[in-house]
C-alpha positions as CSV (number, residue, x, y, z in Angstrom):
1,M,0.0,0.0,0.0
2,I,1.3,3.4,-0.9
3,R,0.5,6.0,1.8
4,I,1.6,9.4,2.8
5,S,2.6,9.9,6.4
6,K,0.1,11.1,9.1
7,Q,2.1,14.3,9.3
8,A,1.8,15.0,5.6
9,D,-1.9,14.2,5.9
10,Y,-2.3,16.7,8.7
11,G,-0.2,19.2,6.7
12,I,-2.7,19.0,3.9
13,L,-5.6,19.2,6.3
14,I,-4.2,22.3,8.1
15,L,-3.3,24.1,4.9
16,G,-6.8,23.3,3.6
17,H,-8.2,25.5,6.4
18,F,-5.9,28.4,5.3
19,A,-7.1,27.8,1.7
20,K,-10.7,28.2,2.7
21,E,-10.0,31.6,4.4
22,A,-10.0,34.9,2.5
23,G,-6.7,36.6,1.6
24,E,-3.9,36.6,4.1
25,T,-5.7,35.3,7.1
26,I,-3.6,34.6,10.1
27,L,-4.6,31.5,12.1
28,S,-3.1,30.5,15.4
29,A,-1.9,27.0,16.3
30,R,-4.5,26.8,19.0
31,E,-7.3,27.8,16.5
32,L,-6.1,25.3,14.0
33,A,-5.9,22.5,16.5
34,E,-9.5,23.2,17.5
35,R,-10.7,23.4,13.9
36,T,-8.9,20.2,12.7
37,R,-9.2,18.3,16.0
38,V,-5.5,17.4,15.7
39,A,-3.7,17.3,19.0
40,P,-2.1,20.7,19.8
41,P,1.5,19.4,20.0
42,M,1.1,17.7,16.6
43,T,-0.5,20.8,15.2
44,S,2.5,22.9,16.3
45,K,4.9,20.4,14.9
46,V,3.2,20.4,11.5
47,L,3.0,24.2,11.4
48,K,6.7,24.5,12.2
49,N,7.5,22.0,9.4
50,L,5.3,23.9,6.9
51,A,6.9,27.2,7.9
52,R,10.4,25.7,7.6
53,G,9.4,24.4,4.2
54,G,8.3,27.9,3.1
55,L,4.6,27.2,2.7
56,L,3.6,29.2,5.8
57,E,5.1,32.2,7.5
58,S,5.0,32.9,11.2
59,V,3.5,36.2,12.3
60,R,4.4,37.4,15.8
61,G,2.4,39.6,18.1
62,M,-0.8,39.5,20.0
63,R,-2.9,38.4,17.0
64,G,0.0,36.3,15.7
65,G,0.0,32.9,14.2
66,Y,0.6,31.6,10.7
67,R,-0.4,32.5,7.1
68,L,0.2,31.1,3.7
69,T,3.2,32.4,1.8
70,R,1.4,31.9,-1.6
71,H,-2.1,31.6,-2.9
72,P,-3.6,28.1,-2.6
73,E,-3.6,27.8,-6.4
74,D,0.2,28.1,-6.4
75,I,0.8,25.3,-3.8
76,T,0.7,21.7,-5.0
77,I,0.0,18.6,-3.0
78,G,3.4,17.2,-4.1
79,E,5.1,20.2,-2.6
80,I,3.3,19.7,0.7
81,I,4.3,16.0,0.8
82,V,7.9,16.8,0.1
83,V,8.0,19.4,2.8
84,M,6.5,17.0,5.3
85,D,7.9,13.6,4.3
86,G,10.9,14.3,2.0
87,P,11.3,13.2,-1.6
88,I,8.5,11.3,-3.2
89,A,9.6,7.7,-4.0
90,V,7.7,4.5,-4.1
91,T,10.7,2.4,-3.2
92,E,14.0,3.0,-1.4
93,C,16.0,2.0,-4.5
94,A,14.7,4.8,-6.7
95,P,15.2,8.1,-5.0
96,D,15.3,11.5,-6.8
97,E,19.1,11.4,-6.5
98,P,20.4,8.0,-7.6
99,A,23.7,8.5,-5.8
100,V,21.7,8.4,-2.5
101,S,20.4,4.9,-3.0
102,D,21.9,2.3,-0.6
103,C,20.1,-0.7,-2.2
104,A,22.4,-3.8,-2.3
105,Q,20.5,-5.3,-5.2
106,E,20.6,-2.1,-7.4
107,P,23.6,-3.3,-9.6
108,W,21.6,-6.4,-10.6
109,C,18.1,-5.0,-10.6
110,P,16.2,-5.5,-13.9
111,V,13.3,-3.2,-12.8
112,R,15.0,-0.2,-11.3
113,G,14.2,2.0,-14.4
114,S,10.6,1.1,-14.2
115,W,10.4,2.1,-10.5
116,Q,11.9,5.4,-11.5
117,R,9.2,5.8,-14.2
118,L,6.5,5.1,-11.6
119,N,8.1,7.6,-9.1
120,D,8.1,10.2,-11.9
121,A,4.4,9.6,-12.8
122,I,3.3,9.7,-9.1
123,R,5.3,12.9,-8.5
124,E,3.9,14.5,-11.6
125,A,0.3,13.6,-10.6
126,L,0.7,15.0,-7.1
127,N,2.2,18.2,-8.6
128,R,-0.8,18.7,-10.9
129,V,-3.2,19.0,-7.9
130,T,-3.2,22.3,-6.1
131,L,-4.3,23.0,-2.5
132,A,-7.1,25.1,-3.9
133,E,-8.4,22.1,-5.9
134,M,-8.2,19.9,-2.8
135,T,-10.6,22.2,-0.9
136,C,-13.3,22.1,-3.6
137,P,-16.0,19.3,-3.7
138,V,-15.4,16.7,-6.4
139,A,-18.3,15.2,-8.4
140,D,-18.4,11.4,-8.3
141,P,-19.4,9.3,-11.4
142,V,-23.1,9.4,-10.4
143,G,-23.1,13.2,-10.3
144,S,-23.3,13.7,-6.5
145,F,-20.6,15.6,-4.6
146,A,-18.3,14.0,-2.1
147,G,-19.7,14.4,1.3
148,H,-23.2,14.7,0.1
149,E,-24.2,11.1,-0.5
150,D,-27.9,11.9,0.3
151,Q,-28.1,13.8,-3.0
152,A,-27.0,10.8,-5.1
153,D,-30.6,9.7,-5.6
154,V,-31.9,13.1,-6.7
């Protein structure tokens, strides 16, 4: 199973709350913890990582907190995952930087190139989806919207 980490998931969740706000809204760690129902220590850790990665900036003062550094349309899901989890790779043997691999089977591996193609495809797909798009409802094949199952029969 291919999964992003819990921290990356929380990062997308938290940034989604910023994306739903108007303009350069400043949100505190406490307010975000309440809105997301993510434990305050984890919320603070995620916010610090997002700020360190350049997706949020810290605002000091009495009404301080965090705000987005760019518009939600300019932040990709791939960027968020890289900030939270590091480079996107399906396997350990096919990182972005081949010299970093420490796979003992690499010299004899007949499928290494294919793993790299898959990594590239996944990375490209994640970089095509923006934070703004993630906060919009998506129609399912029946025509209802995610989260509104009761409208599927209409």
